[in-house]
C-alpha positions as a Python dict, from the first residue, in 0.01 Angstrom:
ca = {
    (1, 'X'): (0, 0, 0),
    (2, 'X'): (-262, -206, -60),
    (3, 'X'): (-493, -181, -359),
    (4, 'X'): (-861, -259, -482),
    (5, 'X'): (-794, -482, -748),
    (6, 'X'): (-1056, -649, -985),
    (7, 'X'): (-1005, -1019, -790),
    (8, 'X'): (-1067, -804, -456),
    (9, 'X'): (-1340, -622, -539),
    (10, 'X'): (-1538, -906, -693),
    (11, 'X'): (-1461, -1120, -361),
    (12, 'X'): (-1630, -825, -182),
    (13, 'X'): (-2015, -832, -104),
    (14, 'X'): (-2210, -548, -306),
    (15, 'X'): (-2429, -464, -24),
    (16, 'X'): (-2573, -626, 272),
    (17, 'X'): (-2921, -808, 236),
    (18, 'X'): (-3188, -536, 261),
    (19, 'X'): (-3485, -822, 265),
    (20, 'X'): (-3624, -781, 633),
    (21, 'X'): (-3620, -365, 605),
    (22, 'X'): (-3784, -402, 251),
    (23, 'X'): (-4061, -649, 360),
    (24, 'X'): (-4113, -421, 729),
    (25, 'X'): (-4179, -93, 545),
    (26, 'X'): (-4419, -291, 321),
    (27, 'X'): (-4622, -381, 596),
    (28, 'X'): (-4600, -41, 752),
    (29, 'X'): (-4775, 109, 439),
    (30, 'X'): (-5045, -182, 462),
    (31, 'X'): (-5062, -79, 877),
    (32, 'X'): (-5113, 297, 719),
    (33, 'X'): (-5413, 236, 503),
    (34, 'X'): (-5572, -11, 753),
    (35, 'X'): (-5518, 202, 1094),
    (36, 'X'): (-5671, 527, 857),
    (37, 'X'): (-5937, 331, 805),
    (38, 'X'): (-5998, 222, 1138),
    (39, 'X'): (-6021, 600, 1259),
    (40, 'X'): (-6189, 712, 998),
    (41, 'X'): (-6470, 417, 1065),
    (42, 'X'): (-6457, 505, 1428),
    (43, 'X'): (-6527, 882, 1355),
    (44, 'X'): (-6803, 781, 1116),
    (45, 'X'): (-7001, 530, 1387),
    (46, 'X'): (-6978, 771, 1654),
    (47, 'X'): (-7131, 1096, 1438),
    (48, 'X'): (-7375, 877, 1261),
    (49, 'X'): (-7504, 720, 1630),
    (50, 'X'): (-7509, 1082, 1780),
    (51, 'X'): (-7799, 1268, 1673),
    (52, 'X'): (-7684, 1656, 1784),
    (53, 'X'): (-7558, 1935, 1641),
    (54, 'X'): (-7228, 2123, 1740),
    (55, 'X'): (-7429, 2363, 1894),
    (56, 'X'): (-7586, 2152, 2152),
    (57, 'X'): (-7277, 1957, 2237),
    (58, 'X'): (-7143, 2350, 2311),
    (59, 'X'): (-7476, 2375, 2533),
    (60, 'X'): (-7290, 2091, 2760),
    (61, 'X'): (-7647, 1942, 2827),
    (62, 'X'): (-7650, 1649, 3036),
    (63, 'X'): (-7865, 1475, 2826),
    (64, 'X'): (-7657, 1527, 2535),
    (65, 'X'): (-7329, 1452, 2698),
    (66, 'X'): (-7506, 1151, 2824),
    (67, 'X'): (-7544, 999, 2442),
    (68, 'X'): (-7220, 1106, 2330),
    (69, 'X'): (-7036, 896, 2597),
    (70, 'X'): (-7279, 623, 2506),
    (71, 'X'): (-7152, 602, 2149),
    (72, 'X'): (-6784, 650, 2242),
    (73, 'X'): (-6844, 355, 2503),
    (74, 'X'): (-6958, 189, 2230),
    (75, 'X'): (-6717, 251, 1957),
    (76, 'X'): (-6413, 254, 2207),
    (77, 'X'): (-6259, -33, 2075),
    (78, 'X'): (-6196, 77, 1729),
    (79, 'X'): (-6050, 380, 1828),
    (80, 'X'): (-5769, 207, 2086),
    (81, 'X'): (-5740, -41, 1774),
    (82, 'X'): (-5626, 260, 1508),
    (83, 'X'): (-5418, 428, 1749),
    (84, 'X'): (-5218, 65, 1841),
    (85, 'X'): (-5183, 0, 1438),
    (86, 'X'): (-5034, 357, 1385),
    (87, 'X'): (-4807, 253, 1654),
    (88, 'X'): (-4718, -51, 1506),
    (89, 'X'): (-4694, 148, 1121),
    (90, 'X'): (-4393, 325, 1251),
    (91, 'X'): (-4220, 140, 1459),
    (92, 'X'): (-4201, -117, 1146),
    (93, 'X'): (-4100, 215, 915),
    (94, 'X'): (-3795, 226, 1147),
    (95, 'X'): (-3523, 11, 948),
    (96, 'X'): (-3643, 150, 588),
    (97, 'X'): (-3595, 514, 693),
    (98, 'X'): (-3254, 453, 851),
    (99, 'X'): (-3163, 320, 506),
    (100, 'X'): (-3260, 596, 290),
    (101, 'X'): (-3082, 835, 606),
    (102, 'X'): (-2723, 664, 513),
    (103, 'X'): (-2822, 645, 150),
    (104, 'X'): (-2902, 1040, 137),
    (105, 'X'): (-2643, 1139, 375),
    (106, 'X'): (-2353, 940, 142),
    (107, 'X'): (-2519, 1042, -186),
    (108, 'X'): (-2483, 1429, -58),
    (109, 'X'): (-2170, 1367, 53),
    (110, 'X'): (-2247, 1400, 414),
    (111, 'X'): (-2401, 1703, 364),
    (112, 'X'): (-2435, 1932, 696),
    (113, 'X'): (-2851, 1926, 537),
    (114, 'X'): (-2874, 1586, 570),
    (115, 'X'): (-2803, 1612, 926),
    (116, 'X'): (-3170, 1665, 1006),
    (117, 'X'): (-3318, 1400, 838),
    (118, 'X'): (-3264, 1126, 1132),
    (119, 'X'): (-3357, 1361, 1423),
    (120, 'X'): (-3630, 1489, 1273),
    (121, 'X'): (-3801, 1146, 1197),
    (122, 'X'): (-3701, 995, 1516),
    (123, 'X'): (-3845, 1280, 1720),
    (124, 'X'): (-4186, 1249, 1489),
    (125, 'X'): (-4198, 886, 1550),
    (126, 'X'): (-4153, 905, 1927),
    (127, 'X'): (-4425, 1189, 1989),
    (128, 'X'): (-4661, 1026, 1745),
    (129, 'X'): (-4617, 702, 1929),
    (130, 'X'): (-4659, 917, 2270),
    (131, 'X'): (-4966, 1080, 2093),
    (132, 'X'): (-5183, 765, 1972),
    (133, 'X'): (-5074, 577, 2331),
    (134, 'X'): (-5152, 882, 2532),
    (135, 'X'): (-5493, 884, 2354),
    (136, 'X'): (-5583, 524, 2380),
    (137, 'X'): (-5539, 570, 2767),
    (138, 'X'): (-5728, 889, 2775),
    (139, 'X'): (-6015, 703, 2622),
    (140, 'X'): (-6066, 377, 2810),
    (141, 'X'): (-5997, 555, 3119),
    (142, 'X'): (-6260, 817, 3047),
    (143, 'X'): (-6484, 515, 2948),
    (144, 'X'): (-6453, 334, 3270),
    (145, 'X'): (-6491, 621, 3449),
    (146, 'X'): (-6810, 733, 3265),
    (147, 'X'): (-7017, 408, 3404),
    (148, 'X'): (-6985, 521, 3734),
    (149, 'X'): (-7276, 561, 3959),
    (150, 'X'): (-7268, 960, 3964),
    (151, 'X'): (-7293, 886, 3601),
    (152, 'X'): (-7630, 732, 3602),
    (153, 'X'): (-7872, 944, 3431),
    (154, 'X'): (-8124, 969, 3671),
    (155, 'X'): (-7836, 1118, 3945),
    (156, 'X'): (-7656, 1345, 3677),
    (157, 'X'): (-8002, 1512, 3601),
    (158, 'X'): (-8028, 1615, 3999),
    (159, 'X'): (-7899, 1974, 3926),
    (160, 'X'): (-8071, 2023, 3571),
    (161, 'X'): (-8348, 2239, 3700),
    (162, 'X'): (-8073, 2483, 3825),
    (163, 'X'): (-7825, 2480, 3581),
    (164, 'X'): (-7570, 2288, 3799),
    (165, 'X'): (-7257, 2135, 3678),
    (166, 'X'): (-7305, 1797, 3687),
    (167, 'X'): (-7062, 1463, 3607),
    (168, 'X'): (-7089, 1470, 3265),
    (169, 'X'): (-6980, 1831, 3212),
    (170, 'X'): (-6664, 1753, 3442),
    (171, 'X'): (-6577, 1449, 3258),
    (172, 'X'): (-6640, 1621, 2895),
    (173, 'X'): (-6423, 1898, 2969),
    (174, 'X'): (-6138, 1725, 3131),
    (175, 'X'): (-6123, 1471, 2855),
    (176, 'X'): (-6111, 1772, 2583),
    (177, 'X'): (-5853, 1916, 2771),
    (178, 'X'): (-5653, 1589, 2796),
    (179, 'X'): (-5677, 1511, 2419),
    (180, 'X'): (-5562, 1871, 2320),
    (181, 'X'): (-5234, 1712, 2438),
    (182, 'X'): (-5235, 1467, 2129),
    (183, 'X'): (-5376, 1708, 1919),
    (184, 'X'): (-5047, 2004, 1922),
    (185, 'X'): (-4801, 1703, 1971),
    (186, 'X'): (-4964, 1595, 1582),
    (187, 'X'): (-4947, 1952, 1444),
    (188, 'X'): (-4596, 1990, 1593),
    (189, 'X'): (-4522, 1607, 1420),
    (190, 'X'): (-4656, 1768, 1083),
    (191, 'X'): (-4399, 2021, 1049),
    (192, 'X'): (-4136, 1834, 1155),
    (193, 'X'): (-4249, 1563, 899),
    (194, 'X'): (-4249, 1812, 658),
    (195, 'X'): (-3935, 1900, 709),
    (196, 'X'): (-3796, 1505, 656),
    (197, 'X'): (-3990, 1474, 363),
    (198, 'X'): (-3884, 1816, 215),
    (199, 'X'): (-3557, 1748, 254),
    (200, 'X'): (-3535, 1392, 115),
    (201, 'X'): (-3719, 1499, -175),
    (202, 'X'): (-3503, 1785, -251),
    (203, 'X'): (-3149, 1598, -229),
    (204, 'X'): (-3298, 1290, -423),
    (205, 'X'): (-3352, 1568, -701),
    (206, 'X'): (-2992, 1675, -627),
    (207, 'X'): (-2807, 1385, -600),
    (208, 'X'): (-2747, 1220, -928),
    (209, 'X'): (-2640, 877, -793),
    (210, 'X'): (-3009, 818, -673),
    (211, 'X'): (-3198, 1057, -875),
    (212, 'X'): (-3079, 832, -1168),
    (213, 'X'): (-3131, 505, -1026),
    (214, 'X'): (-3503, 547, -875),
    (215, 'X'): (-3770, 603, -1053),
    (216, 'X'): (-3865, 989, -1141),
    (217, 'X'): (-4156, 1063, -996),
    (218, 'X'): (-4037, 944, -666),
    (219, 'X'): (-3905, 1270, -553),
    (220, 'X'): (-4205, 1466, -667),
    (221, 'X'): (-4409, 1231, -476),
    (222, 'X'): (-4166, 1291, -157),
    (223, 'X'): (-4192, 1658, -179),
    (224, 'X'): (-4569, 1668, -250),
    (225, 'X'): (-4652, 1507, 57),
    (226, 'X'): (-4380, 1747, 255),
    (227, 'X'): (-4649, 2032, 133),
    (228, 'X'): (-4931, 1871, 227),
    (229, 'X'): (-4803, 1809, 570),
    (230, 'X'): (-4689, 2167, 615),
    (231, 'X'): (-5078, 2270, 501),
    (232, 'X'): (-5209, 2043, 778),
    (233, 'X'): (-4942, 2215, 1014),
    (234, 'X'): (-5059, 2586, 947),
    (235, 'X'): (-5422, 2489, 927),
    (236, 'X'): (-5365, 2309, 1341),
    (237, 'X'): (-5255, 2627, 1406),
    (238, 'X'): (-5523, 2843, 1250),
    (239, 'X'): (-5786, 2641, 1409),
    (240, 'X'): (-5782, 2895, 1679),
    (241, 'X'): (-5931, 3131, 1473),
    (242, 'X'): (-6195, 2918, 1314),
    (243, 'X'): (-6201, 2553, 1453),
    (244, 'X'): (-6486, 2471, 1224),
    (245, 'X'): (-6362, 2554, 885),
    (246, 'X'): (-5982, 2497, 921),
    (247, 'X'): (-6052, 2153, 1135),
    (248, 'X'): (-6204, 2029, 819),
    (249, 'X'): (-5951, 2162, 613),
    (250, 'X'): (-5681, 1993, 819),
    (251, 'X'): (-5848, 1659, 807),
    (252, 'X'): (-5848, 1635, 435),
    (253, 'X'): (-5498, 1739, 440),
    (254, 'X'): (-5413, 1460, 675),
    (255, 'X'): (-5620, 1215, 524),
    (256, 'X'): (-5507, 1239, 164),
    (257, 'X'): (-5128, 1278, 253),
    (258, 'X'): (-5130, 997, 563),
    (259, 'X'): (-5393, 749, 397),
    (260, 'X'): (-5301, 786, 73),
    (261, 'X'): (-4938, 934, -65),
    (262, 'X'): (-4766, 810, 240),
    (263, 'X'): (-4776, 449, 208),
    (264, 'X'): (-4748, 458, -203),
    (265, 'X'): (-4420, 655, -90),
    (266, 'X'): (-4346, 351, 177),
    (267, 'X'): (-4337, 117, -160),
    (268, 'X'): (-4138, 340, -364),
    (269, 'X'): (-3861, 363, -99),
    (270, 'X'): (-3877, -54, -62),
    (271, 'X'): (-3875, -89, -411),
    (272, 'X'): (-3569, 112, -400),
    (273, 'X'): (-3410, -67, -69),
    (274, 'X'): (-3114, -207, -306),
    (275, 'X'): (-3008, 128, -436),
    (276, 'X'): (-3037, 337, -123),
    (277, 'X'): (-2820, 78, 37),
    (278, 'X'): (-2601, 31, -216),
    (279, 'X'): (-2528, 432, -236),
    (280, 'X'): (-2480, 419, 186),
    (281, 'X'): (-2268, 131, 106),
    (282, 'X'): (-2001, 291, -161),
    (283, 'X'): (-2022, 569, -351),
    (284, 'X'): (-1730, 621, -528),
    (285, 'X'): (-1522, 782, -301),
    (286, 'X'): (-1310, 451, -231),
    (287, 'X'): (-1206, 464, -606),
    (288, 'X'): (-1087, 781, -637),
    (289, 'X'): (-833, 726, -293),
    (290, 'X'): (-723, 425, -408),
    (291, 'X'): (-714, 563, -801),
    (292, 'X'): (-478, 840, -634),
    (293, 'X'): (-264, 588, -435),
    (294, 'X'): (-170, 417, -772),
    (295, 'X'): (-79, 678, -954),
    (296, 'X'): (185, 820, -708),
    (297, 'X'): (531, 822, -796),
    (298, 'X'): (777, 545, -825),
    (299, 'X'): (994, 803, -563),
    (300, 'X'): (654, 824, -307),
    (301, 'X'): (607, 467, -309),
    (302, 'X'): (953, 429, -201),
    (303, 'X'): (940, 658, 43),
    (304, 'X'): (643, 478, 181),
    (305, 'X'): (750, 126, 143),
    (306, 'X'): (1086, 301, 372),
    (307, 'X'): (862, 424, 618),
    (308, 'X'): (644, 164, 668),
    (309, 'X'): (1003, -85, 745),
    (310, 'X'): (1120, 195, 1000),
    (311, 'X'): (808, 162, 1190),
}
């Protein structure tokens, strides 16, 4: 039976090279910040350019809607660029997340709870990219449709005197209904990500091989992100009760978690990439197996040699 000797151990490569995954996760952290700032700038610019209240908007007045769509056309590039940046940010996270999941799974001795880590992140990454691309496509097509002749102010105002339903009202309702799909996809993503971060933080605290080698604040940061994302999920559901209040609360929790804490967490994952890969590649089980093999009695070893000769 082969044994693991000091010579053979020294000739083995300790861990695969993780520089590519580490660099990509740093890029992802920067893109998270950049994408969030672009989308916030778009929302602020669009809100500042439109001088109408929420009550005016709900009246679905053609003049108000025409002004709103003018501002959306002016700032459509920011929204599309922000959505595209977030898509790239999640794509560049994938290699580091896979190493993280492997490390946590190996350290937890393949506990059944770790089987939820990769599916929750994988589904979330897919739905987030889908929602961002859908949002960008909806805005670009709606922007193009709003330039048609029926949306000219003189034509669109023909039926204002009798309360008629014009093209701007139809466009706005269809646009809101379409963007509602992205809204609920993001709400579901917050729930799935809260499960992913919650399990990751819990196992990092529980696994000694990870807890002793990683910064002591890293698991608590992970759990804090999980709590904020879970709150964002509930605030998203409670928008059905009071849209205004819970929309503001949800925006605050999403901003703190996705724009501040998640980039910091990505940087910490990049700094501990070698530890995670080392735990995933070799978690000490191999030593025990070879140690048990070396402690066999001479008669057991002879029986094993005889069996090898007969085979």
